[in-house]
N, C-alpha and C positions, 0 to 999 in steps of 0.2 A: 280766549277772553270773552266775556257778555257782550250783550248788546251796548252800545254805547248813548244812551240818549238823555244825560244828564254828563256836567261836567265833576269828577272826580272830587269829593271837597279834604283840605287839607286835615289831615291825622293831629295838627297843635291841638295840644291842650290846656294851653296856657301855664307850661310848667316849662321857663327856655335857660336849661343852665345844660352846660354839658358835662359828661363826664370826663374820666379819664384819658379816654377813648374820642374822645369830641364827638360824640352821640348824645342828642338832646333828650336830658331823664324826662321827659314827660313822652316823647311820640316815637326814638329813638331813629331818628334822619340827623344824617351829616349835617355839615355848615351850608356843604353847597350845595344839599339838596332841599336844604330848606331854602334858600335863598335862591335856587334856582326853579323852584315850586311853578309860578307864574310862570313862565314860558314853557315848561313838560306836556308833552301830548296825554293825553289821558292815558294810555298803552304804559307810557314813560313811569306815570304817576302812580299807577294801579302793581307795576313793579317795582317803586323806591316803597308801598305799602307793605307788598311783600317780605320787603329786605328788614325792616322795622320789624315785622312780627314777626320774623327769625332772629334777629336779635334781643329782640323781647325773650323770649321762649330758649334762648342761651341764657343770659343774663339772671334766669327766672332758676334756670337747672344749676347755675354756676354756682348761687348762693343756697340753693336748699340743702338743708343741714344732710349731711352725710350719715346713711342707718350706720353704727358701726355691727357688724356682725361676729356672736361669739359663737365657737362652737360648741359641739350637745357637751362632748365630754368634759367641754370645764365645768360646766352648772353642777353645781351637787345641788342635795335636796333644800341643805340649809338656805343657800342662796334661793330658791324659789321663793322661802315663806317672806325671807327680808325683803323682796322685792315688793314692790306697792304695784295693786292686780288694776287693771284698766279696765273704766267702765266697759267697755266696747266689748272686753275680750269674756267669750265663755268662763264658766268659774272650773278651778280648777276641783277636778273631786277626788277625794284623800281617803286611801282606805283606812275606814272606821271598822275596827274588829269587834262585832257585838256574839255577844255570847249565845251558842246555839242553843242553849236549854233555856232561854228567855223567854219568859210566858207573859205576853200581852192581854190575860182577861183579869191580871192582880189590879190593874188600873181602874178606878168607875169613872164615869162619864156622871 
């Protein structure tokens, strides 16, 4: 742990409601951790905060929508044309049949 010059502040953000597991929706502390916060040592408070960070990460990854992976062989050329392209993806290059006898000199500028 780091040097302890100051008391560890409470992680409370004022959303004092419990979820189904008994964790606070705001700070992710248990009821006992919230009630005993004043009596905990700075080292114990830091451990509680680390557990709260772990709980928040776990909840965030659980609620994150899962990506559906599609096998490459299941995608046809028609499927690619029907999908809305993302603005973040590079453009899909389509093969364009250009006649080899095409003469650009026919155009006037």
